[in-house]
N, CA, C and O atoms as a CHARMM CRD file, in Angstrom:
* protein
*
  380
    1    1 MET  N     -7.51400   0.75900  16.70000 PROA 1      0.00000
    2    1 MET  CA    -6.76100   0.77900  15.41000 PROA 1      0.00000
    3    1 MET  C     -7.50800   0.96400  14.28400 PROA 1      0.00000
    4    1 MET  O     -8.56500   0.34500  14.17000 PROA 1      0.00000
    5    2 ASN  N     -7.10000   1.78800  13.34500 PROA 2      0.00000
    6    2 ASN  CA    -7.71900   2.01800  12.08700 PROA 2      0.00000
    7    2 ASN  C     -7.34600   0.92400  11.08300 PROA 2      0.00000
    8    2 ASN  O     -6.15900   0.66900  10.88100 PROA 2      0.00000
    9    3 ILE  N     -8.31400   0.28000  10.45800 PROA 3      0.00000
   10    3 ILE  CA    -8.13900  -0.70900   9.48600 PROA 3      0.00000
   11    3 ILE  C     -8.38500  -0.25600   8.07300 PROA 3      0.00000
   12    3 ILE  O     -9.52400   0.11900   7.79500 PROA 3      0.00000
   13    4 ILE  N     -7.49900  -0.24700   7.19500 PROA 4      0.00000
   14    4 ILE  CA    -7.58300   0.15100   5.79200 PROA 4      0.00000
   15    4 ILE  C     -7.44000  -0.88400   4.86800 PROA 4      0.00000
   16    4 ILE  O     -6.38400  -1.51700   4.88400 PROA 4      0.00000
   17    5 VAL  N     -8.38700  -1.19500   3.99700 PROA 5      0.00000
   18    5 VAL  CA    -8.24500  -2.33100   3.09000 PROA 5      0.00000
   19    5 VAL  C     -7.93200  -1.65600   1.75100 PROA 5      0.00000
   20    5 VAL  O     -8.65400  -0.77300   1.28900 PROA 5      0.00000
   21    6 LEU  N     -6.81600  -2.11100   1.14400 PROA 6      0.00000
   22    6 LEU  CA    -6.44300  -1.57500  -0.17700 PROA 6      0.00000
   23    6 LEU  C     -6.79500  -2.67000  -1.18800 PROA 6      0.00000
   24    6 LEU  O     -6.36300  -3.81700  -1.07100 PROA 6      0.00000
   25    7 ASP  N     -7.56000  -2.29000  -2.14200 PROA 7      0.00000
   26    7 ASP  CA    -7.96400  -3.06200  -3.31300 PROA 7      0.00000
   27    7 ASP  C     -7.10300  -3.04400  -4.48300 PROA 7      0.00000
   28    7 ASP  O     -7.09500  -2.08400  -5.25300 PROA 7      0.00000
   29    8 GLY  N     -6.34700  -4.11900  -4.64800 PROA 8      0.00000
   30    8 GLY  CA    -5.31400  -4.21500  -5.70400 PROA 8      0.00000
   31    8 GLY  C     -5.94200  -3.83800  -7.07000 PROA 8      0.00000
   32    8 GLY  O     -5.23000  -3.28900  -7.91100 PROA 8      0.00000
   33    9 ARG  N     -7.21100  -4.10100  -7.32100 PROA 9      0.00000
   34    9 ARG  CA    -7.86400  -3.96800  -8.58700 PROA 9      0.00000
   35    9 ARG  C     -7.90100  -2.43100  -8.96400 PROA 9      0.00000
   36    9 ARG  O     -7.93900  -2.06600 -10.13900 PROA 9      0.00000
   37   10 LYS  N     -7.88700  -1.63000  -7.98700 PROA 10     0.00000
   38   10 LYS  CA    -7.95500  -0.12300  -8.17800 PROA 10     0.00000
   39   10 LYS  C     -6.55000   0.43600  -8.60700 PROA 10     0.00000
   40   10 LYS  O     -6.43000   1.59300  -9.01000 PROA 10     0.00000
   41   11 MET  N     -5.53800  -0.39900  -8.50700 PROA 11     0.00000
   42   11 MET  CA    -4.24100   0.14500  -8.77900 PROA 11     0.00000
   43   11 MET  C     -3.83700  -0.35900 -10.30100 PROA 11     0.00000
   44   11 MET  O     -3.14800  -1.35900 -10.50500 PROA 11     0.00000
   45   12 THR  N     -4.33000   0.41900 -11.24700 PROA 12     0.00000
   46   12 THR  CA    -4.29300   0.08800 -12.64400 PROA 12     0.00000
   47   12 THR  C     -3.07000   0.56700 -13.27800 PROA 12     0.00000
   48   12 THR  O     -2.63100  -0.03300 -14.25900 PROA 12     0.00000
   49   13 ASP  N     -2.47000   1.61200 -12.79800 PROA 13     0.00000
   50   13 ASP  CA    -1.21900   2.16400 -13.33900 PROA 13     0.00000
   51   13 ASP  C     -0.56900   3.02500 -12.23900 PROA 13     0.00000
   52   13 ASP  O     -1.20900   3.28700 -11.22000 PROA 13     0.00000
   53   14 ARG  N      0.67400   3.46700 -12.42100 PROA 14     0.00000
   54   14 ARG  CA     1.29800   4.32100 -11.37100 PROA 14     0.00000
   55   14 ARG  C      0.57000   5.39400 -10.83900 PROA 14     0.00000
   56   14 ARG  O      0.41200   5.56000  -9.63000 PROA 14     0.00000
   57   15 ASP  N      0.08400   6.18900 -11.79200 PROA 15     0.00000
   58   15 ASP  CA    -0.60300   7.45900 -11.22400 PROA 15     0.00000
   59   15 ASP  C     -1.92500   7.05000 -10.55100 PROA 15     0.00000
   60   15 ASP  O     -2.28800   7.63800  -9.53200 PROA 15     0.00000
   61   16 ALA  N     -2.60800   6.11800 -11.05900 PROA 16     0.00000
   62   16 ALA  CA    -3.86100   5.64100 -10.34400 PROA 16     0.00000
   63   16 ALA  C     -3.50400   5.07900  -9.03300 PROA 16     0.00000
   64   16 ALA  O     -4.22600   5.31800  -8.06500 PROA 16     0.00000
   65   17 THR  N     -2.46800   4.36300  -8.92300 PROA 17     0.00000
   66   17 THR  CA    -1.92400   3.81200  -7.67900 PROA 17     0.00000
   67   17 THR  C     -1.73200   4.76300  -6.65100 PROA 17     0.00000
   68   17 THR  O     -2.20400   4.63900  -5.52000 PROA 17     0.00000
   69   18 HSD  N     -0.95500   5.83300  -7.08800 PROA 18     0.00000
   70   18 HSD  CA    -0.62400   6.85800  -6.00600 PROA 18     0.00000
   71   18 HSD  C     -1.81100   7.71900  -5.51300 PROA 18     0.00000
   72   18 HSD  O     -1.96200   8.03900  -4.33400 PROA 18     0.00000
   73   19 LEU  N     -2.65500   8.07100  -6.54300 PROA 19     0.00000
   74   19 LEU  CA    -3.89700   8.71500  -6.18000 PROA 19     0.00000
   75   19 LEU  C     -4.81700   7.93400  -5.23100 PROA 19     0.00000
   76   19 LEU  O     -5.37900   8.48900  -4.28700 PROA 19     0.00000
   77   20 TYR  N     -4.95400   6.63000  -5.51100 PROA 20     0.00000
   78   20 TYR  CA    -5.65200   5.79000  -4.58600 PROA 20     0.00000
   79   20 TYR  C     -5.16000   5.61600  -3.24200 PROA 20     0.00000
   80   20 TYR  O     -5.88900   5.62200  -2.25000 PROA 20     0.00000
   81   21 LEU  N     -3.72400   5.43700  -3.22400 PROA 21     0.00000
   82   21 LEU  CA    -3.03800   5.30200  -1.95600 PROA 21     0.00000
   83   21 LEU  C     -3.20400   6.63900  -1.04800 PROA 21     0.00000
   84   21 LEU  O     -3.42600   6.59600   0.16200 PROA 21     0.00000
   85   22 GLN  N     -3.06400   7.82800  -1.80200 PROA 22     0.00000
   86   22 GLN  CA    -3.18100   9.00200  -1.16700 PROA 22     0.00000
   87   22 GLN  C     -4.56700   9.18400  -0.44800 PROA 22     0.00000
   88   22 GLN  O     -4.62900   9.59400   0.71200 PROA 22     0.00000
   89   23 LYS  N     -5.66600   8.86300  -1.18600 PROA 23     0.00000
   90   23 LYS  CA    -6.94600   8.91700  -0.72100 PROA 23     0.00000
   91   23 LYS  C     -7.21200   7.88700   0.39200 PROA 23     0.00000
   92   23 LYS  O     -7.74000   8.22800   1.45100 PROA 23     0.00000
   93   24 LYS  N     -6.84500   6.64800   0.13800 PROA 24     0.00000
   94   24 LYS  CA    -7.19300   5.62900   1.19900 PROA 24     0.00000
   95   24 LYS  C     -6.44700   5.74100   2.50300 PROA 24     0.00000
   96   24 LYS  O     -6.95400   5.51700   3.60200 PROA 24     0.00000
   97   25 LEU  N     -5.16300   6.11800   2.28400 PROA 25     0.00000
   98   25 LEU  CA    -4.26900   6.20500   3.52900 PROA 25     0.00000
   99   25 LEU  C     -4.27400   7.65400   4.10100 PROA 25     0.00000
  100   25 LEU  O     -3.52200   7.93800   5.03300 PROA 25     0.00000
  101   26 ASP  N     -5.06800   8.52300   3.58200 PROA 26     0.00000
  102   26 ASP  CA    -5.25800   9.87500   4.04700 PROA 26     0.00000
  103   26 ASP  C     -3.82400  10.63800   4.15200 PROA 26     0.00000
  104   26 ASP  O     -3.44200  11.25500   5.14600 PROA 26     0.00000
  105   27 LEU  N     -3.13000  10.48400   2.98000 PROA 27     0.00000
  106   27 LEU  CA    -1.75600  11.05100   2.94200 PROA 27     0.00000
  107   27 LEU  C     -1.97200  12.54200   2.63100 PROA 27     0.00000
  108   27 LEU  O     -2.93900  12.97700   2.00600 PROA 27     0.00000
  109   28 PRO  N     -0.96900  13.27700   3.13300 PROA 28     0.00000
  110   28 PRO  CA    -1.09300  14.86100   3.01100 PROA 28     0.00000
  111   28 PRO  C     -1.01900  15.33100   1.55200 PROA 28     0.00000
  112   28 PRO  O     -0.48400  14.66000   0.66900 PROA 28     0.00000
  113   29 ASP  N     -1.57500  16.49500   1.36400 PROA 29     0.00000
  114   29 ASP  CA    -1.50800  17.10600  -0.02100 PROA 29     0.00000
  115   29 ASP  C     -0.14100  17.14900  -0.60900 PROA 29     0.00000
  116   29 ASP  O      0.00200  17.06600  -1.82800 PROA 29     0.00000
  117   30 TYR  N      0.90600  17.28100   0.23100 PROA 30     0.00000
  118   30 TYR  CA     2.22400  17.38100  -0.41800 PROA 30     0.00000
  119   30 TYR  C      2.81700  16.04100  -0.73300 PROA 30     0.00000
  120   30 TYR  O      3.98400  15.93300  -1.10800 PROA 30     0.00000
  121   31 TYR  N      2.02500  15.03900  -0.58300 PROA 31     0.00000
  122   31 TYR  CA     2.56600  13.58500  -0.82000 PROA 31     0.00000
  123   31 TYR  C      3.13000  13.56500  -2.28700 PROA 31     0.00000
  124   31 TYR  O      2.42100  13.93200  -3.22500 PROA 31     0.00000
  125   32 GLY  N      4.35200  13.15300  -2.45600 PROA 32     0.00000
  126   32 GLY  CA     5.03100  13.22400  -3.68000 PROA 32     0.00000
  127   32 GLY  C      4.69700  12.24600  -4.77400 PROA 32     0.00000
  128   32 GLY  O      5.29100  12.28100  -5.85200 PROA 32     0.00000
  129   33 LYS  N      3.71900  11.34500  -4.49500 PROA 33     0.00000
  130   33 LYS  CA     3.22300  10.37000  -5.42000 PROA 33     0.00000
  131   33 LYS  C      4.38900   9.48000  -6.07400 PROA 33     0.00000
  132   33 LYS  O      4.45500   9.26100  -7.28400 PROA 33     0.00000
  133   34 ASN  N      5.27300   9.01000  -5.15100 PROA 34     0.00000
  134   34 ASN  CA     6.18700   8.01900  -5.57400 PROA 34     0.00000
  135   34 ASN  C      6.45800   7.18700  -4.36200 PROA 34     0.00000
  136   34 ASN  O      5.98200   7.49900  -3.27100 PROA 34     0.00000
  137   35 LEU  N      7.24900   6.08500  -4.53800 PROA 35     0.00000
  138   35 LEU  CA     7.53700   5.10100  -3.47400 PROA 35     0.00000
  139   35 LEU  C      8.26300   5.67100  -2.29500 PROA 35     0.00000
  140   35 LEU  O      7.96400   5.34500  -1.14600 PROA 35     0.00000
  141   36 ASP  N      9.26100   6.55900  -2.59000 PROA 36     0.00000
  142   36 ASP  CA    10.08000   7.17100  -1.42300 PROA 36     0.00000
  143   36 ASP  C      9.07800   8.03200  -0.61700 PROA 36     0.00000
  144   36 ASP  O      9.12900   7.99600   0.61200 PROA 36     0.00000
  145   37 ALA  N      8.21700   8.76400  -1.22000 PROA 37     0.00000
  146   37 ALA  CA     7.22900   9.57500  -0.51700 PROA 37     0.00000
  147   37 ALA  C      6.26100   8.78400   0.28600 PROA 37     0.00000
  148   37 ALA  O      5.83100   9.17100   1.37200 PROA 37     0.00000
  149   38 LEU  N      5.91000   7.59000  -0.32200 PROA 38     0.00000
  150   38 LEU  CA     5.02000   6.76600   0.36300 PROA 38     0.00000
  151   38 LEU  C      5.59300   6.19800   1.72000 PROA 38     0.00000
  152   38 LEU  O      4.96100   6.16700   2.77600 PROA 38     0.00000
  153   39 TYR  N      6.88500   5.75500   1.53300 PROA 39     0.00000
  154   39 TYR  CA     7.59100   5.23900   2.67100 PROA 39     0.00000
  155   39 TYR  C      7.71900   6.30000   3.72900 PROA 39     0.00000
  156   39 TYR  O      7.48600   5.99500   4.89900 PROA 39     0.00000
  157   40 ASP  N      8.09100   7.59300   3.38600 PROA 40     0.00000
  158   40 ASP  CA     8.18900   8.61200   4.27400 PROA 40     0.00000
  159   40 ASP  C      6.99000   8.90700   5.04700 PROA 40     0.00000
  160   40 ASP  O      7.02800   9.07600   6.26600 PROA 40     0.00000
  161   41 CYS  N      5.89500   8.97200   4.33200 PROA 41     0.00000
  162   41 CYS  CA     4.57400   9.31500   4.87300 PROA 41     0.00000
  163   41 CYS  C      4.16000   8.23900   5.95300 PROA 41     0.00000
  164   41 CYS  O      3.72100   8.54600   7.06200 PROA 41     0.00000
  165   42 LEU  N      4.33700   7.02000   5.53600 PROA 42     0.00000
  166   42 LEU  CA     3.83100   5.87400   6.31300 PROA 42     0.00000
  167   42 LEU  C      4.81400   5.78000   7.60400 PROA 42     0.00000
  168   42 LEU  O      4.36300   5.39000   8.68000 PROA 42     0.00000
  169   43 CYS  N      6.03500   6.11300   7.46900 PROA 43     0.00000
  170   43 CYS  CA     6.99800   6.11600   8.61600 PROA 43     0.00000
  171   43 CYS  C      6.59900   7.19600   9.58400 PROA 43     0.00000
  172   43 CYS  O      6.88200   7.09100  10.77700 PROA 43     0.00000
  173   44 GLU  N      5.94200   8.24200   9.09800 PROA 44     0.00000
  174   44 GLU  CA     5.58100   9.42600   9.98200 PROA 44     0.00000
  175   44 GLU  C      4.20100   9.21100  10.69400 PROA 44     0.00000
  176   44 GLU  O      3.84700   9.99100  11.57800 PROA 44     0.00000
  177   45 MET  N      3.42900   8.15700  10.31000 PROA 45     0.00000
  178   45 MET  CA     2.13700   8.01500  10.90700 PROA 45     0.00000
  179   45 MET  C      2.29800   7.81000  12.39600 PROA 45     0.00000
  180   45 MET  O      3.11900   7.01600  12.85600 PROA 45     0.00000
  181   46 GLY  N      1.48200   8.55800  13.14200 PROA 46     0.00000
  182   46 GLY  CA     1.51500   8.54000  14.51400 PROA 46     0.00000
  183   46 GLY  C      0.55600   7.74500  15.24200 PROA 46     0.00000
  184   46 GLY  O      0.70400   7.40300  16.41500 PROA 46     0.00000
  185   47 LYS  N     -0.54900   7.42900  14.42500 PROA 47     0.00000
  186   47 LYS  CA    -1.71100   6.63000  15.02600 PROA 47     0.00000
  187   47 LYS  C     -1.64200   5.22900  14.44800 PROA 47     0.00000
  188   47 LYS  O     -1.26300   5.07700  13.28700 PROA 47     0.00000
  189   48 PRO  N     -2.00500   4.16100  15.23400 PROA 48     0.00000
  190   48 PRO  CA    -2.01200   2.83800  14.78500 PROA 48     0.00000
  191   48 PRO  C     -2.98200   2.57400  13.62100 PROA 48     0.00000
  192   48 PRO  O     -4.16500   2.91700  13.62800 PROA 48     0.00000
  193   49 VAL  N     -2.36200   1.93200  12.62900 PROA 49     0.00000
  194   49 VAL  CA    -3.16300   1.61300  11.39100 PROA 49     0.00000
  195   49 VAL  C     -2.75100   0.24400  10.96100 PROA 49     0.00000
  196   49 VAL  O     -1.57600  -0.11100  11.05900 PROA 49     0.00000
  197   50 GLN  N     -3.71700  -0.56000  10.46900 PROA 50     0.00000
  198   50 GLN  CA    -3.45500  -1.89400   9.87900 PROA 50     0.00000
  199   50 GLN  C     -3.85500  -1.75000   8.39300 PROA 50     0.00000
  200   50 GLN  O     -4.98400  -1.37000   8.08000 PROA 50     0.00000
  201   51 ILE  N     -2.98100  -2.03900   7.55500 PROA 51     0.00000
  202   51 ILE  CA    -3.18600  -1.98100   6.13800 PROA 51     0.00000
  203   51 ILE  C     -3.20300  -3.31700   5.55500 PROA 51     0.00000
  204   51 ILE  O     -2.23000  -4.06900   5.61300 PROA 51     0.00000
  205   52 ILE  N     -4.36700  -3.62900   4.96500 PROA 52     0.00000
  206   52 ILE  CA    -4.62500  -5.00900   4.29300 PROA 52     0.00000
  207   52 ILE  C     -4.63800  -4.74000   2.84500 PROA 52     0.00000
  208   52 ILE  O     -5.36000  -3.88100   2.34000 PROA 52     0.00000
  209   53 VAL  N     -3.79900  -5.51400   2.16600 PROA 53     0.00000
  210   53 VAL  CA    -3.75800  -5.42200   0.71700 PROA 53     0.00000
  211   53 VAL  C     -4.43800  -6.60600   0.16500 PROA 53     0.00000
  212   53 VAL  O     -4.00500  -7.72900   0.42400 PROA 53     0.00000
  213   54 SER  N     -5.51900  -6.42300  -0.61100 PROA 54     0.00000
  214   54 SER  CA    -6.30200  -7.48900  -1.17200 PROA 54     0.00000
  215   54 SER  C     -6.15900  -7.46300  -2.68300 PROA 54     0.00000
  216   54 SER  O     -5.68100  -6.45600  -3.20600 PROA 54     0.00000
  217   55 TYR  N     -6.52000  -8.44500  -3.38600 PROA 55     0.00000
  218   55 TYR  CA    -6.48600  -8.60300  -4.81400 PROA 55     0.00000
  219   55 TYR  C     -5.04500  -8.30900  -5.36900 PROA 55     0.00000
  220   55 TYR  O     -4.82500  -7.51600  -6.28500 PROA 55     0.00000
  221   56 VAL  N     -4.08500  -9.04400  -4.70300 PROA 56     0.00000
  222   56 VAL  CA    -2.65700  -8.72100  -5.00200 PROA 56     0.00000
  223   56 VAL  C     -2.31100  -9.19500  -6.41000 PROA 56     0.00000
  224   56 VAL  O     -1.52800  -8.53400  -7.09200 PROA 56     0.00000
  225   57 GLN  N     -2.86700 -10.32300  -6.87200 PROA 57     0.00000
  226   57 GLN  CA    -2.69000 -10.80900  -8.23700 PROA 57     0.00000
  227   57 GLN  C     -3.12500  -9.86200  -9.27500 PROA 57     0.00000
  228   57 GLN  O     -2.39400  -9.67600 -10.24800 PROA 57     0.00000
  229   58 GLU  N     -4.22900  -9.25700  -9.16300 PROA 58     0.00000
  230   58 GLU  CA    -4.75900  -8.23600 -10.00400 PROA 58     0.00000
  231   58 GLU  C     -3.81400  -7.01700 -10.08000 PROA 58     0.00000
  232   58 GLU  O     -3.47400  -6.50600 -11.14700 PROA 58     0.00000
  233   59 MET  N     -3.43400  -6.61000  -8.90800 PROA 59     0.00000
  234   59 MET  CA    -2.36600  -5.56000  -8.82000 PROA 59     0.00000
  235   59 MET  C     -1.16100  -5.90200  -9.54500 PROA 59     0.00000
  236   59 MET  O     -0.70200  -5.07400 -10.33100 PROA 59     0.00000
  237   60 GLN  N     -0.57700  -7.05200  -9.37400 PROA 60     0.00000
  238   60 GLN  CA     0.60200  -7.48900 -10.07600 PROA 60     0.00000
  239   60 GLN  C      0.32800  -7.57600 -11.61600 PROA 60     0.00000
  240   60 GLN  O      1.21400  -7.26300 -12.41100 PROA 60     0.00000
  241   61 ASP  N     -0.81900  -7.97400 -12.00500 PROA 61     0.00000
  242   61 ASP  CA    -1.16100  -8.02600 -13.51100 PROA 61     0.00000
  243   61 ASP  C     -1.10700  -6.62000 -14.05600 PROA 61     0.00000
  244   61 ASP  O     -0.63000  -6.39900 -15.16900 PROA 61     0.00000
  245   62 ASN  N     -1.59700  -5.65700 -13.27200 PROA 62     0.00000
  246   62 ASN  CA    -1.77900  -4.29200 -13.89500 PROA 62     0.00000
  247   62 ASN  C     -0.41200  -3.53600 -13.85100 PROA 62     0.00000
  248   62 ASN  O     -0.05000  -2.86000 -14.81400 PROA 62     0.00000
  249   63 LEU  N      0.38900  -3.66800 -12.64400 PROA 63     0.00000
  250   63 LEU  CA     1.49900  -2.92300 -12.47300 PROA 63     0.00000
  251   63 LEU  C      2.79500  -3.61200 -12.70600 PROA 63     0.00000
  252   63 LEU  O      3.85700  -2.99600 -12.62800 PROA 63     0.00000
  253   64 ARG  N      2.73300  -4.81600 -12.97800 PROA 64     0.00000
  254   64 ARG  CA     3.94600  -5.65700 -13.19400 PROA 64     0.00000
  255   64 ARG  C      4.94500  -5.42800 -12.06100 PROA 64     0.00000
  256   64 ARG  O      4.54600  -5.53100 -10.90100 PROA 64     0.00000
  257   65 ARG  N      6.07400  -5.16000 -12.29300 PROA 65     0.00000
  258   65 ARG  CA     7.19400  -5.02800 -11.34300 PROA 65     0.00000
  259   65 ARG  C      6.97600  -3.93200 -10.38000 PROA 65     0.00000
  260   65 ARG  O      7.46600  -4.04400  -9.25600 PROA 65     0.00000
  261   66 TYR  N      6.29000  -2.88000 -10.69900 PROA 66     0.00000
  262   66 TYR  CA     6.05300  -1.77400  -9.81100 PROA 66     0.00000
  263   66 TYR  C      5.17800  -2.27300  -8.62700 PROA 66     0.00000
  264   66 TYR  O      5.30500  -1.78700  -7.50300 PROA 66     0.00000
  265   67 ALA  N      4.32400  -3.21300  -8.89900 PROA 67     0.00000
  266   67 ALA  CA     3.52400  -3.82600  -7.74200 PROA 67     0.00000
  267   67 ALA  C      4.47600  -4.31200  -6.63400 PROA 67     0.00000
  268   67 ALA  O      4.21300  -4.02700  -5.46600 PROA 67     0.00000
  269   68 ASP  N      5.52700  -5.00400  -6.93300 PROA 68     0.00000
  270   68 ASP  CA     6.46600  -5.47500  -6.08000 PROA 68     0.00000
  271   68 ASP  C      7.05800  -4.28600  -5.21800 PROA 68     0.00000
  272   68 ASP  O      7.20700  -4.40600  -4.00200 PROA 68     0.00000
  273   69 GLY  N      7.36300  -3.22100  -5.85500 PROA 69     0.00000
  274   69 GLY  CA     7.94200  -2.01900  -5.24200 PROA 69     0.00000
  275   69 GLY  C      6.83100  -1.40900  -4.25500 PROA 69     0.00000
  276   69 GLY  O      7.21100  -0.97100  -3.17000 PROA 69     0.00000
  277   70 VAL  N      5.61700  -1.37200  -4.55900 PROA 70     0.00000
  278   70 VAL  CA     4.59700  -0.89500  -3.73500 PROA 70     0.00000
  279   70 VAL  C      4.50200  -1.82500  -2.38200 PROA 70     0.00000
  280   70 VAL  O      4.49600  -1.34200  -1.25000 PROA 70     0.00000
  281   71 LEU  N      4.43500  -3.09500  -2.64100 PROA 71     0.00000
  282   71 LEU  CA     4.29500  -4.10000  -1.57500 PROA 71     0.00000
  283   71 LEU  C      5.54000  -4.01500  -0.60900 PROA 71     0.00000
  284   71 LEU  O      5.46200  -4.00100   0.62000 PROA 71     0.00000
  285   72 ASN  N      6.67400  -3.96200  -1.33500 PROA 72     0.00000
  286   72 ASN  CA     7.95300  -3.88300  -0.46400 PROA 72     0.00000
  287   72 ASN  C      7.99500  -2.60800   0.31100 PROA 72     0.00000
  288   72 ASN  O      8.40100  -2.63700   1.47200 PROA 72     0.00000
  289   73 THR  N      7.60200  -1.47500  -0.24800 PROA 73     0.00000
  290   73 THR  CA     7.52000  -0.19600   0.41100 PROA 73     0.00000
  291   73 THR  C      6.50700  -0.32600   1.62900 PROA 73     0.00000
  292   73 THR  O      6.87700   0.12500   2.71300 PROA 73     0.00000
  293   74 LEU  N      5.37200  -0.85800   1.53100 PROA 74     0.00000
  294   74 LEU  CA     4.44200  -1.00200   2.61300 PROA 74     0.00000
  295   74 LEU  C      5.09200  -1.84100   3.60800 PROA 74     0.00000
  296   74 LEU  O      5.09900  -1.43600   4.77100 PROA 74     0.00000
  297   75 GLU  N      5.64300  -2.95700   3.31700 PROA 75     0.00000
  298   75 GLU  CA     6.19600  -3.80500   4.22700 PROA 75     0.00000
  299   75 GLU  C      7.39100  -3.19600   5.02900 PROA 75     0.00000
  300   75 GLU  O      7.55500  -3.43100   6.22600 PROA 75     0.00000
  301   76 ALA  N      8.23500  -2.37700   4.27000 PROA 76     0.00000
  302   76 ALA  CA     9.37700  -1.78100   4.93500 PROA 76     0.00000
  303   76 ALA  C      8.94100  -0.66700   5.83200 PROA 76     0.00000
  304   76 ALA  O      9.59400  -0.45900   6.85400 PROA 76     0.00000
  305   77 ALA  N      7.88700   0.07800   5.54500 PROA 77     0.00000
  306   77 ALA  CA     7.38200   1.06600   6.38900 PROA 77     0.00000
  307   77 ALA  C      6.74500   0.43900   7.73800 PROA 77     0.00000
  308   77 ALA  O      6.76200   0.99900   8.83400 PROA 77     0.00000
  309   78 GLY  N      6.19500  -0.79300   7.46400 PROA 78     0.00000
  310   78 GLY  CA     5.54800  -1.48600   8.62000 PROA 78     0.00000
  311   78 GLY  C      6.69200  -1.98200   9.58200 PROA 78     0.00000
  312   78 GLY  O      6.49600  -2.04400  10.79500 PROA 78     0.00000
  313   79 GLU  N      7.81600  -2.31100   9.04300 PROA 79     0.00000
  314   79 GLU  CA     8.92100  -2.82500   9.94800 PROA 79     0.00000
  315   79 GLU  C      9.59300  -1.57700  10.62400 PROA 79     0.00000
  316   79 GLU  O     10.15100  -1.73500  11.71000 PROA 79     0.00000
  317   80 LYS  N      9.56500  -0.41500  10.05900 PROA 80     0.00000
  318   80 LYS  CA    10.16000   0.76600  10.51800 PROA 80     0.00000
  319   80 LYS  C      9.29600   1.40600  11.63000 PROA 80     0.00000
  320   80 LYS  O      9.77000   1.75700  12.71100 PROA 80     0.00000
  321   81 ASN  N      7.99600   1.53100  11.28900 PROA 81     0.00000
  322   81 ASN  CA     7.10200   2.21200  12.14300 PROA 81     0.00000
  323   81 ASN  C      6.20900   1.26500  12.86400 PROA 81     0.00000
  324   81 ASN  O      5.38300   0.59800  12.24000 PROA 81     0.00000
  325   82 PRO  N      6.35100   1.17900  14.22200 PROA 82     0.00000
  326   82 PRO  CA     5.47700   0.25700  15.00500 PROA 82     0.00000
  327   82 PRO  C      3.95400   0.63700  14.97000 PROA 82     0.00000
  328   82 PRO  O      3.11300  -0.14300  15.41700 PROA 82     0.00000
  329   83 ASN  N      3.65000   1.73600  14.48100 PROA 83     0.00000
  330   83 ASN  CA     2.15100   2.08000  14.36500 PROA 83     0.00000
  331   83 ASN  C      1.54900   1.58000  13.03900 PROA 83     0.00000
  332   83 ASN  O      0.34800   1.70900  12.80500 PROA 83     0.00000
  333   84 VAL  N      2.42900   0.99400  12.15600 PROA 84     0.00000
  334   84 VAL  CA     1.91300   0.53400  10.89100 PROA 84     0.00000
  335   84 VAL  C      1.98600  -0.90200  10.77100 PROA 84     0.00000
  336   84 VAL  O      3.08700  -1.44800  10.84300 PROA 84     0.00000
  337   85 SER  N      0.90600  -1.58800  10.59200 PROA 85     0.00000
  338   85 SER  CA     0.91800  -3.09900  10.39700 PROA 85     0.00000
  339   85 SER  C      0.43100  -3.40200   9.10600 PROA 85     0.00000
  340   85 SER  O     -0.63900  -2.91600   8.74100 PROA 85     0.00000
  341   86 VAL  N      1.14600  -4.21400   8.30400 PROA 86     0.00000
  342   86 VAL  CA     0.69700  -4.57100   6.95700 PROA 86     0.00000
  343   86 VAL  C      0.35900  -6.06800   6.77400 PROA 86     0.00000
  344   86 VAL  O      1.10900  -6.92400   7.24200 PROA 86     0.00000
  345   87 ILE  N     -0.78900  -6.39900   6.08400 PROA 87     0.00000
  346   87 ILE  CA    -1.12100  -7.69900   5.78500 PROA 87     0.00000
  347   87 ILE  C     -1.27800  -7.77700   4.36700 PROA 87     0.00000
  348   87 ILE  O     -2.01800  -6.98300   3.78600 PROA 87     0.00000
  349   88 ILE  N     -0.62200  -8.69900   3.73900 PROA 88     0.00000
  350   88 ILE  CA    -0.74100  -8.85700   2.21100 PROA 88     0.00000
  351   88 ILE  C     -1.46800 -10.21900   2.12300 PROA 88     0.00000
  352   88 ILE  O     -0.94400 -11.27300   2.48300 PROA 88     0.00000
  353   89 GLU  N     -2.72400 -10.11500   1.61400 PROA 89     0.00000
  354   89 GLU  CA    -3.50300 -11.25700   1.36500 PROA 89     0.00000
  355   89 GLU  C     -3.12900 -12.04800   0.11300 PROA 89     0.00000
  356   89 GLU  O     -3.24100 -11.55000  -1.00700 PROA 89     0.00000
  357   90 GLU  N     -2.71900 -13.18700   0.30300 PROA 90     0.00000
  358   90 GLU  CA    -2.38700 -14.09900  -0.88800 PROA 90     0.00000
  359   90 GLU  C     -3.41200 -15.11200  -1.08100 PROA 90     0.00000
  360   90 GLU  O     -3.68600 -15.91000  -0.18400 PROA 90     0.00000
  361   91 LEU  N     -4.01600 -15.11600  -2.26600 PROA 91     0.00000
  362   91 LEU  CA    -5.10800 -16.10800  -2.53400 PROA 91     0.00000
  363   91 LEU  C     -4.34600 -17.41300  -2.98300 PROA 91     0.00000
  364   91 LEU  O     -3.38600 -17.34600  -3.75100 PROA 91     0.00000
  365   92 VAL  N     -4.79700 -18.55800  -2.48900 PROA 92     0.00000
  366   92 VAL  CA    -4.30500 -19.82300  -2.84900 PROA 92     0.00000
  367   92 VAL  C     -5.37800 -20.55500  -3.69600 PROA 92     0.00000
  368   92 VAL  O     -6.52900 -20.70800  -3.28500 PROA 92     0.00000
  369   93 ASP  N     -4.95100 -20.99300  -4.87800 PROA 93     0.00000
  370   93 ASP  CA    -5.91900 -21.83500  -5.70500 PROA 93     0.00000
  371   93 ASP  C     -6.32800 -22.97700  -4.89600 PROA 93     0.00000
  372   93 ASP  O     -5.53300 -23.55600  -4.15400 PROA 93     0.00000
  373   94 GLU  N     -7.64600 -23.34000  -5.03200 PROA 94     0.00000
  374   94 GLU  CA    -8.07100 -24.54000  -4.37200 PROA 94     0.00000
  375   94 GLU  C     -7.70900 -25.72800  -5.22400 PROA 94     0.00000
  376   94 GLU  O     -7.73700 -25.62000  -6.45000 PROA 94     0.00000
  377   95 LEU  N     -7.35400 -26.91600  -4.60600 PROA 95     0.00000
  378   95 LEU  CA    -6.87600 -28.14100  -5.27300 PROA 95     0.00000
  379   95 LEU  C     -8.06200 -28.87500  -5.74300 PROA 95     0.00000
  380   95 LEU  O     -7.93100 -29.94400  -6.33900 PROA 95     0.00000
């Protein structure tokens, strides 16, 4: 299984996010750089891949509500395609 770690700090705006996702997930040149296209490409993946999203808080700080869309899209594709597994790392403040 291929393991891909997505660094939320690299997703500073929508354009940067889609360029980063295209590179890290090895999405095709025709990738439409939007959430629908991301979902479609992930649902078409034929080889097992585990996607780990780290630095989620920084991603949310940068992208605001769009971050939720990205995360929801990743999770929805993981539910649809058995070859795609998604882990969203959530940091918990120490008490």
